[in-house]
C-alpha distance (Angstrom), angle and dihedral (degrees) to the residues before:
residue distance angle dihedral
M1 . . .
P2 3.89 . .
G3 3.74 117.6 .
Y4 3.86 109.9 -88.6
V5 3.82 113.9 -138.4
L6 3.83 126.3 -176.4
I7 3.90 114.5 -152.8
V8 3.82 114.2 -155.5
E9 3.91 104.3 -173.8
S10 3.83 130.8 137.4
N11 3.79 94.5 -162.7
P12 3.80 105.5 90.4
D13 3.86 95.3 -158.6
L14 3.80 94.3 47.1
H15 3.77 87.4 42.9
R16 3.79 92.1 55.5
R17 3.85 94.0 44.4
I18 3.85 91.6 53.2
G19 3.74 91.5 45.3
D20 3.77 94.8 48.7
A21 3.90 91.4 50.2
L22 3.85 92.8 49.3
K23 3.84 93.1 43.4
E24 3.79 90.4 52.8
A25 3.89 87.8 53.0
R26 3.84 88.2 53.7
Y27 3.89 99.9 -109.8
E28 3.72 120.1 151.1
L29 3.80 107.9 -122.5
A30 3.73 142.6 -157.1
S31 3.82 124.8 178.2
E32 3.72 141.4 -163.3
A33 3.84 135.7 175.1
E34 3.74 99.3 -154.0
G35 3.85 133.8 50.2
G36 3.74 95.6 -129.2
W37 3.80 93.1 56.5
A38 3.86 91.0 43.5
Q39 3.84 88.1 59.5
R40 3.79 89.2 54.4
S41 3.71 92.8 48.8
I42 3.89 89.7 50.3
A43 3.73 91.4 48.9
V44 3.80 89.7 58.2
R45 3.83 95.5 44.7
T46 3.84 129.2 1.0
P47 3.82 111.0 -129.9
D48 3.83 121.5 -136.7
A49 3.87 87.4 -131.8
I50 3.81 140.0 5.9
V51 3.72 129.8 -146.6
V52 3.81 109.2 -161.2
N53 3.76 132.4 174.3
T54 3.82 116.2 -134.9
L55 3.72 90.1 -129.6
L56 3.81 118.7 50.6
A57 3.80 134.9 178.0
D58 3.83 90.0 -104.8
G59 3.85 99.5 37.3
C60 3.74 143.6 -64.6
G61 3.79 121.2 -12.6
F62 3.87 87.7 -140.2
R63 3.72 88.9 67.5
L64 3.77 89.8 60.4
A65 3.80 90.4 45.1
E66 3.82 90.7 53.5
Q67 3.91 90.5 53.8
L68 3.87 90.9 46.4
R69 3.88 92.6 51.9
R70 3.81 89.9 51.0
D71 3.78 92.9 53.6
P72 3.81 113.5 83.4
D73 3.85 89.5 -145.5
T74 3.84 93.6 58.7
R75 3.79 100.8 25.2
A76 3.77 92.0 107.1
T77 3.84 99.6 31.0
P78 3.81 110.8 127.4
L79 3.83 111.8 -109.6
F80 3.71 123.5 -158.4
F81 3.78 111.1 -163.5
I82 3.78 122.1 -153.7
A83 3.84 108.6 -161.6
S84 3.74 111.3 -153.0
G85 3.85 116.1 -149.2
Y86 3.76 125.0 2.7
R87 3.83 116.1 -29.8
G88 3.81 122.2 176.3
A89 3.80 127.8 -137.6
S90 3.83 92.1 -94.5
H91 3.80 90.0 58.1
R92 3.82 89.8 53.2
A93 3.72 92.7 45.2
E94 3.91 91.2 52.1
A95 3.77 90.6 50.0
R96 3.81 91.9 50.7
R97 3.84 91.0 46.5
R98 3.86 95.6 51.4
F99 3.70 104.7 32.8
A100 3.89 107.4 19.6
P101 3.81 93.5 -140.8
A102 3.76 122.1 -165.0
E103 3.78 86.5 -123.3
Y104 3.78 140.7 -13.0
L105 3.84 112.8 -144.6
T106 3.81 131.1 -179.7
T107 3.76 133.7 -144.2
P108 3.01 136.7 -72.0
L109 3.79 77.9 60.4
D110 3.80 122.4 -149.8
V111 3.82 99.3 -146.1
N112 3.83 89.6 -162.2
T113 3.85 90.0 63.4
L114 3.79 90.3 49.0
L115 3.87 89.8 48.9
A116 3.85 93.4 49.6
L117 3.89 89.8 51.2
M118 3.75 90.6 45.4
L119 3.74 92.8 51.9
Q120 3.80 90.9 51.8
T121 3.75 91.2 49.3
V122 3.81 106.1 39.5
P123 3.91 112.8 13.8
P124 3.80 112.4 -148.0
A125 3.69 120.9 -129.7
G126 3.81 120.8 -80.1
T127 3.70 92.6 -127.2
V128 3.78 136.1 28.3
K129 3.79 125.9 -136.4
T130 3.71 114.3 -117.4
R131 3.75 107.8 -103.7
T132 3.67 111.7 -116.6
V133 3.77 130.2 -162.7
P134 3.84 108.6 -106.8
P135 3.76 116.2 -115.8
E136 3.72 118.3 -89.7
P137 3.81 111.2 -99.7
T138 3.77 114.7 -113.2
T139 3.81 89.8 -118.1
K140 3.82 112.7 69.3
D141 3.77 115.8 -114.3
P142 3.88 104.2 -120.7
I143 3.77 91.4 -162.7
Q144 3.76 92.7 56.2
Q145 3.81 91.8 44.0
R146 3.79 90.5 52.4
E147 3.87 92.2 47.0
R148 3.76 91.0 52.0
R149 3.74 92.8 50.3
D150 3.79 90.2 47.1
V151 3.80 93.3 49.4
E152 3.90 92.4 51.3
R153 3.88 89.7 48.1
S154 3.76 95.7 46.2
A155 3.85 92.8 42.2
K156 3.78 88.1 62.3
T157 3.81 94.2 50.7
L158 3.81 93.1 45.4
G159 3.79 91.2 48.6
E160 3.86 91.1 54.3
H161 3.93 95.7 46.1
A162 3.75 107.3 29.8
E163 3.72 116.7 135.0
L164 3.86 95.9 -164.2
R165 3.82 124.5 45.5
G166 3.79 134.4 169.5
T167 3.76 146.6 122.1
L168 3.83 129.4 -85.5
K169 3.80 89.5 -131.7
R170 3.83 87.2 69.3
I171 3.84 98.9 33.0
P172 3.75 111.9 24.5
F173 3.76 118.3 -145.0
A174 3.87 91.9 -105.1
R175 3.83 89.0 59.2
L176 3.79 91.0 49.1
L177 3.78 89.4 55.8
Q178 3.77 89.5 50.3
R179 3.79 93.8 48.9
F180 3.90 93.7 48.5
F181 3.77 89.3 46.9
G182 3.76 96.8 48.8
Q183 3.82 92.4 46.0
R184 3.89 90.5 43.4
S185 3.85 87.9 -129.1
T186 3.80 124.0 -170.4
G187 3.80 114.9 -162.2
S188 3.75 147.1 82.2
L189 3.78 125.7 -70.1
L190 3.77 120.1 -155.6
L191 3.81 117.5 -156.5
L192 3.79 120.9 -166.6
R193 3.84 130.0 -173.1
D194 3.85 118.2 158.8
T195 3.80 104.5 -52.2
T196 3.85 95.6 -20.3
K197 3.77 116.5 104.4
K198 3.75 126.9 -179.5
I199 3.81 130.6 178.3
V200 3.87 117.3 -159.1
Q201 3.81 119.4 -168.0
F202 3.83 118.6 -146.9
I203 3.79 127.7 -165.6
D204 3.84 117.2 -170.4
G205 3.76 89.4 -18.5
Y206 3.81 96.8 -50.7
P207 3.86 121.8 111.6
V208 3.80 108.6 -124.1
S209 3.73 105.1 169.4
A210 3.80 141.8 11.4
R211 3.76 129.8 -165.3
S212 3.76 126.9 -169.0
N213 3.86 141.4 -177.1
V214 3.84 90.1 -139.6
L215 3.83 112.4 109.5
G216 3.86 94.9 -149.4
E217 3.79 90.4 60.7
C218 3.79 96.2 62.3
L219 3.85 119.9 111.5
G220 3.77 96.7 -109.8
Q221 3.85 93.8 51.2
I222 3.81 92.3 47.9
L223 3.88 91.2 51.8
V224 3.79 90.9 50.7
G225 3.83 91.1 43.1
Q226 3.85 90.4 54.7
K227 3.87 90.5 45.3
L228 3.83 89.7 -120.1
I229 3.76 90.4 127.6
S230 3.90 134.3 15.0
S231 3.73 127.1 -110.7
E232 3.78 86.5 -112.6
A233 3.70 93.8 55.6
L234 3.85 90.4 47.7
T235 3.84 90.3 54.2
L236 3.75 94.1 46.5
S237 3.83 92.0 47.3
V238 3.82 92.1 50.1
T239 3.85 89.2 50.4
R240 3.84 90.9 51.4
M241 3.75 90.9 46.7
Q242 3.78 91.4 58.2
K243 3.80 92.9 48.1
E244 3.81 99.0 38.6
R245 3.87 100.4 31.7
R246 3.81 92.0 -139.3
H247 3.88 132.6 130.8
Q248 3.81 115.6 -78.1
G249 3.72 92.0 -131.4
E250 3.75 94.2 54.5
I251 3.85 90.0 50.1
L252 3.83 94.2 49.0
V253 3.77 92.0 51.2
E254 3.80 89.0 48.0
M255 3.86 88.7 51.7
G256 3.74 89.4 53.1
A257 3.83 90.1 -121.9
L258 3.82 93.1 115.7
S259 3.70 136.2 29.6
P260 3.79 123.0 -132.2
H261 3.83 89.2 -114.3
N262 3.78 93.3 54.9
L263 3.83 91.5 45.0
Q264 3.78 92.1 55.4
R265 3.75 89.2 43.7
A266 3.82 92.5 49.6
L267 3.79 91.7 48.8
I268 3.72 90.9 55.1
E269 3.85 93.5 42.2
Q270 3.80 88.5 50.6
V271 3.85 89.6 58.9
E272 3.84 91.0 42.4
A273 3.76 92.6 49.2
K274 3.80 91.0 55.6
L275 3.83 90.4 48.5
F276 3.79 97.1 44.7
E277 3.86 92.5 49.8
V278 3.89 88.6 61.7
F279 3.82 90.6 61.1
S280 3.83 86.2 70.1
W281 3.78 90.3 60.5
R282 3.78 112.2 106.4
D283 3.77 91.9 -177.8
G284 3.83 138.8 5.4
N285 3.78 136.2 120.0
F286 3.85 129.9 -89.1
M287 3.79 132.9 -166.0
F288 3.79 125.9 -173.9
K289 3.84 129.9 -160.0
E290 3.72 120.0 -168.1
G291 3.85 120.9 -130.6
L292 3.76 136.8 42.9
P293 3.82 120.5 -66.8
A294 3.76 118.5 -101.9
S295 3.81 92.1 -104.7
H296 3.79 141.9 8.0
D297 3.85 124.1 -142.4
A298 3.79 88.6 -160.7
P299 3.78 137.3 13.7
P300 3.83 115.1 -91.3
L301 3.75 113.4 -85.9
R302 3.85 119.8 -130.8
L303 3.74 111.0 -141.1
D304 3.78 124.7 -136.9
R305 3.77 90.3 -125.7
P306 3.89 126.2 60.7
P307 3.84 115.0 -136.8
A308 3.81 95.0 -91.2
A309 3.91 90.8 54.2
L310 3.82 89.5 46.4
I311 3.84 88.7 53.1
L312 3.80 91.9 49.3
E313 3.77 93.1 51.6
G314 3.81 95.4 41.5
I315 3.88 88.8 53.1
R316 3.86 91.0 47.4
R317 3.84 90.3 54.5
H318 3.85 101.6 40.1
Y319 3.86 113.4 16.4
D320 3.77 110.1 97.8
A321 3.86 123.3 -164.0
G322 3.78 90.9 -87.3
R323 3.75 95.6 53.9
Q324 3.83 92.1 44.8
Q325 3.74 92.0 52.7
A326 3.82 89.9 49.1
V327 3.71 89.2 61.3
L328 3.74 95.9 43.5
D329 3.75 93.7 49.1
A330 3.78 87.2 83.3
F331 3.79 88.7 61.8
A332 3.78 98.7 46.2
G333 3.80 111.4 130.9
R334 3.82 90.3 -5.5
H335 3.77 133.8 107.1
V336 3.86 119.9 -98.3
S337 3.75 111.3 -130.3
L338 3.81 136.6 173.3
S339 3.74 117.2 -98.9
G340 3.87 115.7 -96.6
D341 3.83 90.0 -137.6
P342 3.89 107.7 88.3
M343 3.81 90.6 -159.8
L344 3.73 88.4 62.4
R345 3.81 101.0 30.2
L346 3.79 94.5 54.4
Q347 3.79 97.5 50.8
E348 3.72 121.9 132.4
M349 3.72 109.4 -116.1
T350 3.76 108.8 153.0
S351 3.81 140.7 4.4
D352 3.77 94.8 -162.9
P353 3.87 107.5 121.8
T354 3.78 94.1 -144.8
E355 3.77 92.0 51.7
L356 3.69 92.9 45.4
A357 3.78 90.0 51.6
F358 3.86 89.0 53.3
I359 3.91 92.3 47.7
R360 3.90 88.3 52.7
T361 3.77 87.9 63.4
I362 3.77 91.3 63.9
D363 3.81 102.7 93.2
G364 3.80 104.4 141.5
T365 3.79 95.5 -100.0
S366 3.75 99.8 96.5
K367 3.79 136.9 65.2
L368 3.81 121.5 -122.4
E369 3.77 93.6 -102.6
T370 3.81 91.9 50.9
V371 3.82 92.5 48.1
L372 3.87 88.6 53.5
A373 3.80 95.0 41.7
N374 3.89 92.6 52.2
A375 3.78 96.3 40.4
A376 3.93 112.5 131.3
I377 3.82 89.4 -151.8
A378 3.82 132.2 70.1
P379 3.80 111.4 -68.2
E380 3.78 92.5 -122.1
K381 3.76 92.1 54.0
A382 3.82 91.8 47.4
R383 3.75 91.2 51.5
L384 3.83 91.9 48.9
L385 3.76 90.7 51.2
L386 3.79 95.0 50.0
V387 3.76 90.4 47.7
A388 3.84 91.5 51.3
L389 3.84 93.0 43.4
S390 3.85 89.2 52.6
E391 3.84 93.5 46.6
A392 3.82 90.7 46.9
G393 3.80 90.3 50.2
M394 3.76 95.1 -118.6
I395 3.76 94.6 124.6
E396 3.77 135.8 30.6
P397 3.90 136.9 -169.4
T398 3.78 118.8 -105.7
D399 3.78 129.4 -175.7
A400 3.86 94.9 -137.4
P401 3.81 135.1 29.5
A402 3.79 107.7 -78.0
R403 3.82 114.5 -110.5
R404 3.69 137.5 -179.1
K405 3.65 132.3 -156.9
G406 3.79 116.2 -108.0
S407 3.84 95.6 30.6
S408 3.77 111.7 120.3
S409 3.74 90.8 -141.6
G410 3.77 96.6 38.8
V411 3.81 90.2 -126.2
I412 3.72 125.6 118.7
A413 3.82 110.6 -93.2
V414 3.72 100.3 -160.6
E415 3.75 124.6 141.3
V416 3.83 109.1 -123.6
P417 3.91 115.8 -118.7
R418 3.71 116.7 -85.8
P419 3.79 127.8 -158.9
A420 3.70 124.1 -108.4
P421 3.80 107.4 -90.1
P422 3.81 115.5 -112.8
P423 3.81 119.3 -82.3
S424 3.74 120.9 -100.1
A425 3.76 113.3 -81.5
T426 3.74 89.6 -131.0
G427 3.85 90.2 70.2
S428 3.78 124.6 111.7
G429 3.68 93.5 -105.5
G430 3.79 93.1 -106.7
I431 3.70 129.2 140.2
S432 3.74 100.3 -97.2
S433 3.84 120.4 118.0
P434 3.76 121.4 -134.3
V435 3.78 117.6 -100.4
P436 3.79 126.7 -173.3
F437 3.81 95.9 -127.5
A438 3.76 139.6 20.7
G439 3.77 139.6 178.1
A440 3.70 115.1 -16.6
Q441 3.83 95.5 8.5
L442 3.78 91.5 54.1
A443 3.80 92.0 45.8
T444 3.86 89.4 51.5
V445 3.73 92.0 54.3
A446 3.84 92.0 47.2
T447 3.76 91.5 48.5
T448 3.76 92.6 48.1
L449 3.79 93.2 50.5
R450 3.78 91.7 54.3
T451 3.74 90.9 62.1
Q452 3.85 99.7 42.6
S453 3.83 134.3 79.6
Y454 3.71 124.6 -102.9
F455 3.82 90.1 -108.8
W456 3.82 89.9 55.9
A457 3.86 90.9 45.5
L458 3.67 92.4 57.1
G459 3.79 97.2 34.6
V460 3.82 95.1 -123.2
E461 3.80 137.8 127.4
P462 3.84 121.2 -112.3
T463 3.82 87.9 -111.7
A464 3.78 93.9 50.9
S465 3.87 115.2 135.3
V466 3.79 121.2 -116.9
A467 3.76 90.4 -108.9
E468 3.76 91.2 54.8
I469 3.80 90.6 48.6
D470 3.80 91.4 49.2
V471 3.86 92.5 51.5
A472 3.77 93.7 46.0
Y473 3.84 92.6 47.8
D474 3.84 94.2 49.3
T475 3.84 92.5 48.6
L476 3.83 93.4 50.0
A477 3.79 98.0 37.1
R478 3.79 92.4 54.6
S479 3.82 90.1 59.4
F480 3.83 90.1 60.6
H481 3.91 100.9 32.5
G482 3.72 114.9 132.0
D483 3.80 92.9 -111.9
R484 3.79 89.8 66.1
Y485 3.80 93.1 52.6
R486 3.75 99.5 34.4
N487 3.89 92.3 114.1
S488 3.75 95.2 42.2
P489 3.81 129.2 108.6
D490 3.79 114.1 -83.2
D491 3.75 92.6 -106.7
D492 3.74 93.6 54.3
R493 3.79 92.4 45.7
H494 3.75 92.0 53.9
L495 3.79 93.2 47.8
A496 3.85 92.2 49.8
Q497 3.86 88.5 49.2
E498 3.89 90.9 49.6
I499 3.95 87.8 51.7
F500 3.81 91.2 45.0
D501 3.75 90.6 51.1
R502 3.75 93.3 45.9
L503 3.78 91.3 53.2
G504 3.78 90.2 47.6
E505 3.76 91.1 54.5
A506 3.78 90.9 49.2
H507 3.85 89.4 51.4
R508 3.76 94.1 49.6
V509 3.83 93.6 48.1
L510 3.89 96.7 42.8
R511 3.79 98.7 46.4
D512 3.84 92.3 53.0
P513 3.81 107.9 79.8
A514 3.81 95.0 -150.2
R515 3.77 95.2 44.9
R516 3.85 90.2 47.3
R517 3.77 93.1 52.9
A518 3.82 88.6 50.2
Y519 3.62 91.0 48.9
L520 3.76 94.6 51.0
A521 3.76 89.2 48.7
K522 3.79 88.1 54.0
L523 3.76 91.3 50.6
E524 3.75 90.3 50.8
R525 3.77 92.1 51.2
E526 3.81 89.1 51.1
G527 3.75 92.7 49.0
E528 3.83 90.1 -118.6
R529 3.78 103.1 110.4
G530 3.84 95.9 88.6
E531 3.73 96.5 58.1
N532 3.81 112.5 17.9
A533 3.78 101.3 35.7
R534 3.83 90.6 51.3
R535 3.84 95.2 42.3
R536 3.85 92.6 -126.3
I537 3.72 112.5 161.1
P538 3.75 116.3 -139.7
E539 3.74 118.4 -109.7
A540 3.73 91.1 -122.7
A541 3.81 87.9 61.9
M542 3.74 94.2 54.5
V543 3.79 96.1 83.1
S544 3.71 135.3 135.0
P545 3.87 122.6 -86.3
G546 3.72 114.7 -74.4
T547 3.89 95.9 17.6
A548 3.73 101.8 77.0
P549 3.81 110.4 134.0
A550 3.80 116.3 -121.0
D551 3.78 92.0 -107.4
A552 3.77 97.7 45.8
G553 3.80 90.7 112.6
P554 3.75 115.7 -170.6
A555 3.88 96.0 20.8
A556 3.82 91.7 53.2
T557 3.73 90.8 47.1
A558 3.84 91.2 48.4
R559 3.74 91.6 51.1
V560 3.74 93.2 53.1
L561 3.90 88.7 48.6
Y562 3.83 89.5 46.3
E563 3.78 93.2 55.5
T564 3.76 92.0 42.3
G565 3.81 89.0 53.7
H566 3.80 91.1 54.2
E567 3.87 89.2 52.4
H568 3.81 87.9 53.8
L569 3.81 91.4 45.3
R570 3.83 91.8 52.5
A571 3.78 89.3 49.7
R572 3.80 91.0 49.2
R573 3.75 92.4 -117.2
H574 3.72 90.4 140.5
H575 3.79 99.2 169.5
E576 3.82 92.5 51.7
A577 3.87 88.9 47.6
V578 3.81 91.4 51.7
E579 3.86 91.1 52.1
A580 3.80 92.4 48.8
F581 3.81 95.5 47.3
R582 3.76 91.5 44.8
Q583 3.78 92.6 54.9
A584 3.83 89.6 46.3
A585 3.79 93.2 51.7
R586 3.88 89.5 46.8
L587 3.80 89.9 54.4
V588 3.84 94.4 47.1
P589 3.85 107.0 19.4
G590 3.80 92.8 177.6
E591 3.77 99.1 60.9
A592 3.82 112.4 107.8
D593 3.79 94.3 -161.7
F594 3.79 91.7 56.6
R595 3.79 94.1 48.8
A596 3.86 93.5 46.7
A597 3.76 91.9 49.6
L598 3.83 89.7 50.2
G599 3.75 91.4 50.7
W600 3.76 95.1 47.8
S601 3.86 92.8 46.9
L602 3.84 90.9 48.8
F603 3.80 88.8 56.3
R604 3.85 93.6 44.8
E605 3.80 90.9 51.6
A606 3.64 94.7 58.7
P607 3.82 113.1 6.4
A608 3.82 95.6 166.9
D609 3.91 93.1 50.1
A610 3.81 109.5 98.5
R611 3.74 92.7 -160.7
A612 3.83 93.2 51.9
G613 3.87 86.9 47.8
R614 3.80 91.1 55.8
A615 3.79 90.1 49.4
A616 3.82 91.0 47.4
L617 3.82 92.2 49.3
A618 3.79 90.9 49.2
E619 3.77 92.6 54.4
L620 3.85 92.0 46.1
R621 3.67 93.2 51.1
R622 3.80 91.1 46.7
A623 3.81 88.5 55.1
V624 3.71 91.9 52.6
Q625 3.78 91.7 47.7
I626 3.81 89.3 52.8
D627 3.82 93.1 50.2
A628 3.83 114.7 9.1
E629 3.75 91.3 -168.4
N630 3.82 99.2 49.6
Q631 3.76 102.9 128.1
R632 3.73 95.4 -164.6
A633 3.84 90.6 55.9
L634 3.80 92.0 45.7
H635 3.78 92.2 49.4
Y636 3.79 93.7 49.4
L637 3.82 88.5 48.9
A638 3.74 91.4 50.3
Q639 3.89 90.8 49.6
F640 3.85 89.3 48.4
Y641 3.86 91.6 54.8
A642 3.83 92.7 43.5
Q643 3.79 93.4 52.6
T644 3.86 94.1 44.6
G645 3.68 94.4 54.7
Q646 3.77 100.1 -98.5
P647 3.84 105.0 118.3
E648 3.89 93.9 160.5
L649 3.80 91.3 61.8
A650 3.81 91.1 42.5
I651 3.79 89.2 54.5
R652 3.79 92.5 49.4
E653 3.94 92.1 53.7
L654 3.79 91.6 46.7
E655 3.80 91.1 50.6
R656 3.86 87.6 52.0
I657 3.84 89.1 54.0
L658 3.84 91.3 52.8
E659 3.68 91.7 48.0
I660 3.84 89.3 55.4
D661 3.83 92.7 40.7
P662 3.77 118.3 15.0
T663 3.80 90.8 -171.8
A664 3.85 94.3 61.6
A665 3.81 95.7 125.1
D666 3.83 95.3 -179.5
A667 3.74 92.8 52.3
A668 3.87 90.7 48.5
D669 3.82 91.4 49.7
E670 3.82 93.6 50.4
L671 3.82 91.2 44.3
R672 3.73 91.9 52.8
R673 3.84 91.4 48.6
L674 3.81 92.4 49.1
R675 3.85 92.3 49.9
D676 3.77 92.2 48.2
N677 3.79 90.3 52.0
S678 3.74 98.2 43.4
């Protein structure tokens, strides 16, 4: 039997990353987002190991651990704690003393480390049983029967009115996903192979639903196949559906057979299962009709994975060596370069640190064979990534090393796409992905950008090199890329797209010498060159918090973002805090408070990451350079030194605070504690 692991994690992105790693290692998995439902799951079947976050949607993970250690059946079950946010050595020691966990890991989590520890503790099975479709229940599933009828009826309509037709032999499904994403298409895609019919609905390039006439792809069958419910529970729920005319998921949750978390997860996996199966099709027909259908039985479902990540997973499941090689043949003997289309280039494909590190090596200077030979990851994984990057349109072959004017080395200086950081662990465990801004904050950024110059928008000087403009653009554009906002309300998604498009226009104009000169001339004619082109903030805008005039522009916007960042910081939403403080510091670069807050949030987001630590220290020092007597900046700097094992430097900064303000009680208390412990 394979090792059976229960994952108790409220962060959907982290949940998926852990699950993907353990699945690949052939573990049998169950998952919950709340401690209460985890106890129900454990009562049904005792896992061989449990991965639990210290912060769950319904409380502290330690509370669940206490209950497990009191139960004879789970007293010795290995626990793998995932500590969200910064936790010191004393917290780790206390957890070890009370619960004797197999391991205590902190975020940002390296899932490969967790996997290695799990393999040592609970070896998986050497073989995996072939997954079989569960038997059809004796009672017909009315939902599946209705879906089958709807697919047959809709397929006929789509076949008559489709604007785009073709075969999957010429345009594979992965390439269709890329095309619809790049064109931000909204419409219905009909897929046909033999008697199988599937209809995938797209909104702004993102798949949001999938219907099929295949019985094994209905919700109940997927739940049974994943062992989330029993065949008996499935049959009973179908019977109740016929009598009560309610949704199956609602009935299963009411029965106590399924948690709300696993229901939402199953609905998403139902759609993904229908999509991933199409990646196995070597041939078939497709037809696409633009526009939304006349009616929706259910609201569109936002998937965990953006299109590029769907492509990567579909290729992992269904592309054999021959299909992989067919894709890479276009790159043979040629250089591998990033796509020139930022909508494609900045997609979020993976959040695995080792895969990201490999992607960062793709800079347009090396040929395919060199990229593969120098890969620091397994050759098979490197090949898969390159195939997926190609199918997603994120890379392209070139006959010569890619170069850009204005770069001292002549080589592209673009930062490679990074994934969206994981959501805050304080979230509800839903499907939404974290975004830096929402609602009023996002509207404020959009409104401000409409009134500012392209130089201001990218945060560069009129004399900036093309390489500097490229790096500035990629860094900013990624924050407002559609993948980051795919699960946001429609208004937020449209605002983010407006900002992304505005940044793109600024990038196109400023990196072209002729267009830049014409733009500067236009600014001069309009009398804007002095302030907007050079990103100088009017003195009237440099006012204290709470007193910014209504027309202060960037400063007022920055102050809103600064306050929003502190709200995120207090709630331990460190990534969101970083994004808010970074935008505030970009709007008003000379404000020490903004720089100090950015530095501290960078450190809190990834306290164990040396690179993040260096970036945090640079911002904190810059804040002190701007204002040598800024007590907030000095206090953050002292905390940084204290928590990175540099007490002497921390003492020095605290002494500086007391020189400035002898009544600073907090600084005096910390100074006394550090001296006592040194």
